[in-house]
N, C-alpha and C positions, 0 to 999 in steps of 0.2 A: 406568400407567407411561409416562413419556415417553423422553426422549433421554439420560437419566443415564449410561447405558452407553457411549454414543459421545462424551460431552463430558468429555474428560479433559486432564490436563497433566503431562509427564514431564520430568525433569531427568536428564542423563546428565553424567557427567565422564570424558572419555576422552583420554589423551595430552595433558593441558593445556587441552583445549578442554571448555568447559562449554556443553551444548546443552539450551536450553529450549523443549520443544514448546508451541505453543499449544493451547488446549483446543478441538480440532476432532474431525471424524470419524476414528475408529480405523482405517478403511479405507485411508488413506493409508500407503503402506509407508515404512518407515524402514530403509534398507539399508546405509548407509556408515558405518563406524566404524574410525578416526576420521574425521569429516568433512574434506574438503579444500577450502580456501577457493578455491583455485586452479582448481577443476574445474567443468564445466557438462555438462549432459545432457539429452537430448530426453525423458527419462522422469522424472517427478517423484519424488524420493526423500524429501522432508520435506514437511509442511504448509507453505503460504505463510505467511511471517512467522516461521517458527522462528527463534529467536535464537541465535546462537553467540558465545561470548567467549573470548577468549585474552589474558590480560593487559589492558591497557588498550584493546584493540581488540574491536570489536563488529561482527558480520555479521548480516544478515537473508536468509532463502531466499526467492528472488525468481524470478518468470517476467519473462524480457526481452519485449518486444514484436516488432514485425516488423523493426527496425532491427538494424545491426550495429556499434555503437559500440565503439571501441577502448579501450584501458586508461586508466583515469584520467579517464573521461568523467564529468561530472556527470548525474545521472539525475533524472527527475522522474516523477511519477504520470501515469497514463494520462489522455488528455484525456476529459473528461466526455462520456458517450456521448450524451446529450441533456439539456439544461437542464431541460426538463420532468420529467425523472426526480428531479431534486434536491429538489423540495419538492411538497407538495400533492397526493400521489396519494390518492384517495379510497378509504376502506374501504368495500366494497361489500357485506359480510356481516359482522355481529357474531361476534366469537370472545370466549369468556370469559377471565377471570383464569385462569391455569394452562395454557391452550392453546398449543400449539406451533406454531400456524400463523396467518397473518393472508391476508386475500383482498382484493385491490387492484383497481382499474380502471384501465387504462392511460390516459394523456393523449392528445390529439389526435396528438401528434408523437412519442410514445413508440415504440420499436421496439427491442427487446432479446431475444436469443435466450434459451432456457432455460438457466439457471445462469450467466448473463453475471456476475451479481453474487454467485455462490457464494464464500463465505468473507468477502464484504464486509459492509456493515452497512446495516440498517434502523432509522430513527429516527423518533420522533414529533415532528413539527414544531408541530402545533397540535392542539388538542382534548384528549379524555382520554388520561392517560398522557404528557402533553407532557415532553420531556425524556429520554424512555426510549430507550436503544439496544441492539439486539439484533443478534447476528451471524447471518448467513444461511447456512444448511446446504444449501438446493437451493431452485429456484423454478421456476414455469412461464415460458413466454414472454410478454413484453409486446408485443401488437400493437393498433396503432390505439387505439380507445377500449372495447376488449373488457373486461368485467367477470370477476371470478373468476380472476384471475391468482393462484395459491396461492403463498405463500411459508413455507417450513419453517424454523423458527428452533431454534438450539441451546438457548436458555433459555425457560422458559415466561413468558407475558405476566404482568406483575405489576399492569397495569390492563387492562381489558377494551378491545379495539379495536371502536370501536361504529360501526355502519354510518352513514354520511353526516356523521360529525362528526369522527372521529379521522383525521388527515391524516398522510401518510408521506413521507419522502424516501428515497431510495437512494443508496449509494455503493459503488462497486468497492473491493475490497482494495487497499490502497495498495502492496502488493507485486506486484501482478498486471499484467503487460503494461506494465512501465515503458518510458520512452523517454528518449533523449538530452534535456536541458533546452534549451528554446528561448530565442532571445535575448530575446524578450518572453514570459514565462513563461506556460505554458498548463496548468500543474498546480503541484504544490509540490515542491520538492527532496527526494529521499529518501535518496540515497546516492551512492556511486561504485563503478564495477566495476573489477576488477583484472585482467582478461583481455579479449581481443578477443571480444565475444559473437556467438553465432549467433542467428539470429532464432527467436523461440519455444522457446528453450531455458531451462532452469532454471539457477539459479546462485546464489553468495553474494555480495550486495552489502555493501560496508563502510557502515556507517552512523555510526561513532564511532571515536575515537582517530586516531593517525597514518595518513595516507593520502596517496598521491602522486597530485595532480589536475592537469589540463590547466589551464594558466594564460595568460590573455590580455595582462594588464598586471602589472607589478610592484606589490606590495603592501608599503607603508611598515609600520613598526612601529607598533603600536596599532591598526591597521586590521583590519577583519575580512575574511574570504573571502566574497564574494557570487556568487550566480547570478543572471541575469537582465538582463545587459547583452550577453554574447556566448554564443552558443548552445554548449553543452556544455563551457564553461570559466568559470573564476572571474575576477573583477575585484575591485579594492578597493572597500571601501564608500564611499558618498557621502552626506553629511549630507542628511537629509530626503527620501531616494530611496525613494518607496513601493514601486516596481516591483520592487526588490531583494529577494532572500532571502538570509538568512544560512545558511552551511553550516558555518562553524567559524573558526578562529583560525590564522593562518599561523605556521609554525615555521620553515622555511627556503624562502625565495620565489625563484623562478627570475627571472632578469633579461632572459630572451629569450622572446618570444611563442611559444607552442606547445610550450614545455618544462614539465615536471612540478615543482610544488612540493610540499613537505611541509606538510600541513594537518591540525591537529587537528580532525577532525569533530565536530559537536555535534548530530546529526541523530537521535539515538536517548537513551533514557533507562537 
């Protein structure tokens, strides 16, 4: 018997809010009904990535990083811990089909505390099982080139992880430790906050539907709202500008820098 009892998904509909829990450890408490999209807390109340829908608006339950961004800030994923974690971590002990663990050897530059990637993803980027993606339940620390860092997965392996040939990449949950977007993006945009955030607090981040977003420059009709020109704010789309990331479509656009525009966010499905 594996992790079946812990891997579950629930849907609630309370006071017009539909809440979809991701299939993660049942040990995470779910305490507040109905949920309040304008609240934050130092205590985690929902699993990261829990999806809340009301009408045409969608939010995701998110952990803020160390910053304190004000309302309407464009938020991005945490900066990659170490580029060496992204790809090619070597399997150092074979684990068979059906196993819920993989054993990896850290890279020279890797340094990640235990559970840094909890609720994130391990994916096979080369070798047997290529293309497989697994959600991480927990893991040991990555230190130097130490072998035997065990990663516990929510799902069983569909292809064996073979010592010396299966290579893995790791990525933090995109809703874990988000930060204000940088002028030159250091992650991908994931949403907008609706209140001034406290460092390391949990909150509901809006990801789709009408949202008030800080605006740096007026956006004309038929232009997209983009992140990646001005830190934490949106600018109009520019033809062939690879560095920009679309976050949505303008509905009502501010004509003064630093004010809020109403944007239909398109960052969630």
